[in-house]
C-alpha positions, 0 to 999 in steps of 0.5 A, spaced: 539 505 447 546 503 452 545 510 456 538 508 458 541 500 459 548 502 463 543 507 468 538 502 470 544 497 472 546 502 475 541 503 478 539 496 481 546 497 484 544 501 489 537 499 491 540 491 492 546 494 495 541 499 501 536 492 503 544 488 504 548 493 508 541 494 513 540 486 514 547 485 515 548 492 519 541 489 524 545 482 524 551 485 527 547 489 531 543 483 534 549 479 534 552 484 538 546 486 544 548 478 545 555 478 545 555 483 549 550 486 552 549 493 551 544 497 553 538 499 551 538 506 546 546 505 544 547 500 539 540 501 534 541 509 535 547 508 532 544 502 528 538 506 526 543 512 523 547 508 519 541 506 517 537 511 515 544 515 513 544 510 506 536 510 505 536 518 504 543 517 499 540 512 494 532 514 495 535 521 493 538 518 487 532 514 485 530 515 477 525 511 473 519 509 476 521 513 483 514 516 484 512 508 485 515 508 489 515 515 493 507 514 493 508 506 495 513 510 500 509 516 502 503 512 506 509 510 511 511 517 513 507 517 520 511 511 523 518 514 522 522 516 528 522 524 530 529 525 529 529 523 521 523 525 519 525 531 516 530 526 512 524 523 509 521 528 507 525 531 503 527 525 499 519 524 498 518 531 494 525 529 490 521 521 489 514 525 488 516 532 484 512 531 477 517 529 471 518 534 465 511 532 460 513 528 454 513 532 448 507 533 445 509 531 439 511 524 443 503 525 446 500 525 440 504 519 437 502 516 443 493 517 442 495 514 435 498 509 436 493 506 442 486 511 438 488 510 430 491 516 425 484 520 427 483 519 434 482 527 434 475 525 431 474 523 437 474 529 442 471 535 441 477 539 443 483 536 448 488 540 452 495 539 450 498 540 457 497 536 462 493 537 468 498 531 473 503 526 472 501 519 475 507 514 477 508 511 469 505 517 465 500 524 465 493 526 464 489 531 460 483 534 460 478 533 453 471 532 451 469 527 448 465 526 441 458 526 446 460 533 449 463 529 456 467 530 460 473 526 460 480 525 463 486 522 459 491 518 462 497 517 456 502 512 459 510 514 457 514 512 452 519 509 456 515 507 461 514 499 460 521 498 460 523 502 466 519 499 470 519 492 469 526 493 469 526 495 476 522 489 478 526 484 476 531 488 481 526 486 487 527 479 484 535 479 485 534 479 493 528 477 495 530 471 498 535 475 502 530 476 505 529 470 508 534 472 512 531 476 517 523 472 516 526 465 516 519 460 514 517 465 509 517 464 501 518 471 501 519 469 494 513 468 493 509 473 496 514 478 492 512 474 485 505 476 486 506 482 489 510 483 481 505 481 477 499 486 482 503 491 479 505 489 472 498 489 470 499 496 471 503 497 465 496 495 460 490 501 462 486 495 458 487 491 465 486 497 469 480 498 465 476 493 465 478 493 474 474 500 473 469 497 470 467 492 475 468 498 481 463 502 477 458 497 474 458 493 483 457 502 486 452 505 480 452 511 479 448 513 485 452 509 491 450 514 498 458 513 499 463 511 493 464 513 487 468 510 480 467 514 473 465 509 468 471 507 463 469 512 455 475 508 451 481 504 452 487 502 449 494 498 451 497 505 453 491 509 453 484 510 458 479 514 457 475 516 463 468 520 465 472 526 470 470 526 476 472 532 480 474 532 487 478 534 494 484 530 494 486 526 500 492 529 499 490 536 500 485 534 506 491 531 510 495 538 509 489 543 510 482 539 511 477 541 516 477 537 522 471 534 519 473 532 512 479 528 515 474 525 519 470 523 513 476 522 508 479 517 514 472 513 514 470 513 508 478 510 506 477 505 510 470 502 508 472 502 502 477 499 502 475 492 506 469 493 504 471 493 496 473 484 496 466 483 499 461 489 494 466 488 488 469 481 489 476 485 488 480 488 492 483 495 492 491 494 492 494 501 492 491 505 497 496 512 496 492 519 497 492 521 491 487 516 489 482 518 492 477 525 492 472 528 497 466 530 492 462 535 494 457 530 496 459 527 500 462 521 497 469 517 496 471 518 488 477 513 486 480 515 481 486 509 479 485 501 478 491 499 476 493 494 483 487 491 485 486 483 487 481 478 485 478 476 492 472 473 489 470 469 496 472 476 499 477 477 505 480 469 509 475 470 516 481 468 518 484 475 519 478 477 521 478 471 527 485 472 530 485 481 530 478 478 534 482 474 538 488 477 539 485 483 542 480 480 546 488 477 548 485 469 547 492 469 543 492 461 545 486 461 541 489 466 536 495 462 535 490 457 534 487 459 529 494 460 526 495 453 527 489 451 523 490 456 517 498 454 515 501 460 518 504 454 523 508 449 521 505 442 524 509 440 530 511 447 531 512 450 537 510 456 538 512 460 544 504 463 545 507 467 553 512 471 548 506 473 543 503 476 548 508 480 551 508 483 544 502 483 541 499 485 548 499 491 549 499 494 543 492 491 542 489 494 550 490 501 546 485 499 541 479 497 546 480 504 549 474 508 547 478 515 546 483 510 542 485 513 534 490 512 528 495 518 529 503 518 528 505 518 535 500 512 537 503 508 530 511 511 530 510 507 538 508 501 535 512 499 529 518 502 534 516 496 539 515 491 534 521 492 531 527 492 538 532 487 536 528 485 544 522 483 542 525 479 536 523 471 538 527 466 534 523 460 535 517 463 533 521 465 527 523 458 525 515 455 526 512 460 522 510 459 516 505 461 509 503 457 506 502 457 498 495 458 496 496 465 500 498 469 495 491 474 497 497 477 504 503 481 501 496 486 497 492 485 504 498 487 508 498 493 503 492 496 505 492 494 511 498 499 511 495 503 507 489 505 512 493 506 518 498 510 515 493 515 511 488 516 518 494 518 521 497 523 516 489 525 516 489 525 525 481 522 523 477 519 527 475 513 524 472 509 528 476 503 525 472 496 530 466 498 527 468 499 521 473 492 522 466 489 525 461 490 519 467 488 513 472 484 514 469 476 516 471 473 523 472 479 527 464 480 529 463 475 535 461 468 532 453 468 535 450 461 539 444 458 536 439 462 539 443 468 535 447 471 543 453 472 541 459 467 544 463 470 550 471 471 547 
């Protein structure tokens, strides 16, 4: 136990050192640029290389909840600058490598603790060899007592302690983010993210989410499928078996038809769920979705979901619609009315226009598609220190009741990242118009759209 504590402390120290060193480097680079007026390219390349070296060094040594971290990072792969993509992929391979399966006796012990000592009587058969490793457990194939093929998710005995330690580590340096995001209560947002991730430790919560999706979609939904839950306990979940092609495999070797279908279905599922189910699915990782033989999208992991009984807040769609129409004054007005700009603060709309407009213009191109190149160009431009406005950063704030924003950002990033990895032709604007409140143009009382 003492050894485990020492390893946990060492991992925490490494991860705390990582963001602090990068933020200090960014601050130093910004000061140097202002003082010396170095030409763009010299300090940026030096900073990026230093940050990359530390990122890959620390990622390569992570343990504990490493697979979960790897899953989250894998979606961001498309935004990594080309010169670092090889190092990044190597780090992800280490993070996502499946851990050795737990000994069979430990699996049996967990099943007995959770389902009772007569757990075998519930199954017709149970395959001792796991078919896959989940982030905090492993999955076995089995046949339930009524003859149904089922998937049995068994949590690792040490998973809870390891994951909780990593989440506490995130809290330790959450305040440091305020140095680069002034006006934002990062701690409150991180706390909400932790609360949602923490739900994954209790499979009964995940089972409840999955039941809600399965009930709302039903067995005959033409586009989406959620398997029924058969049984659940805090560290065991049994659900009906689902056979399909994981999106991770389609990314690697799928046909263009599969890629287009997967990207379109994924975007529509994630954006439509709040309205259709009342919940946001918050874990857009390729391994959590399958393209089924009948053409539907199957979903296999509901550990991270957020209740959204009123759907996605309309102001998000309004801001994006107005920015797309190059009405940045209107977009800032919506932000101000919804508490994202401080009362009385002077917001530099023209600076926002200069930074955002080139990227909004891409969306209006009928041939635009979410590609690796487009994502990389956008991310690099937004991270350019010359596009930073101290005035706007100080004017910005986050309303206390906007607790859904971190998860919505995670989902939006997942849609963009996975569609780019798929290189899919996804009608993202059409999907947003149908399922993102506030994005469709408002109508006059006679039913005609209001010009924007």
